[in-house]
C-alpha positions in Angstrom: 0.0 0.0 0.0 2.8 2.4 0.8 4.6 1.7 -2.4 1.5 2.4 -4.4 1.2 5.8 -2.7 4.8 6.6 -3.6 4.3 5.5 -7.2 1.2 7.7 -7.6 2.9 10.7 -6.2 1.8 10.6 -2.5 0.6 13.9 -1.1 2.0 15.8 -4.1 -0.2 13.9 -6.6 -1.7 16.3 -9.0 0.6 19.2 -8.1 3.5 18.3 -10.2 2.8 21.0 -12.8 2.6 23.7 -10.2 5.8 22.6 -8.5 7.7 22.4 -11.8 6.5 25.8 -13.1 7.2 27.4 -9.7 10.8 26.0 -9.7 11.3 27.1 -13.3 10.3 30.6 -12.4 12.6 30.7 -9.4 15.4 29.2 -11.6 14.9 31.9 -14.3 15.0 34.7 -11.7 18.0 33.4 -10.0 19.7 32.9 -13.3 19.1 36.6 -14.1 20.4 37.7 -10.7 23.6 35.6 -11.1 24.1 37.1 -14.6 23.7 34.0 -16.7 20.8 35.4 -18.8 19.5 38.8 -19.8 16.3 40.4 -18.9 14.5 39.4 -22.1 15.2 35.7 -21.7 14.2 35.8 -18.0 10.9 37.5 -18.8 10.2 35.1 -21.6 10.8 32.1 -19.3 8.7 33.6 -16.5 5.7 34.3 -18.8 5.9 30.9 -20.4 6.0 29.0 -17.1 3.3 31.3 -15.7 1.2 30.5 -18.7 1.6 26.8 -18.1 0.6 27.2 -14.5 -2.6 29.2 -15.3 -3.5 27.0 -18.3 -3.4 23.9 -16.0 -5.4 25.8 -13.3 -8.1 26.9 -15.8 -8.4 23.3 -17.1 -9.1 22.0 -13.6 -11.7 24.7 -13.0 -13.5 23.8 -16.2 -13.4 20.1 -15.5 -14.9 20.6 -12.1 -17.7 22.8 -13.4 -18.5 20.4 -16.3 -18.6 17.5 -13.9 -21.0 19.4 -11.7 -23.2 20.3 -14.6 -23.4 16.7 -15.9 -24.7 15.5 -12.5 -27.4 18.2 -12.5 -28.4 17.3 -16.1 -28.6 13.6 -15.3 -31.0 14.2 -12.4 -33.7 15.4 -14.8 
């Protein structure tokens, strides 16, 4: 049972995209502060990873609302 929980992600299951996009944003900012990249590349990375975060978030919201609507329709 414990191995199955680890394989499926444990308490972080479903949050992988958020963690990776957050780490990517932090990495881009730190890279700029250290001097490895310029401002344009940093902003491009931040907006891309932020878009991935919000795209995933909007998909979850839509799935929840569609699931709720299908239950209401099936009651009729």
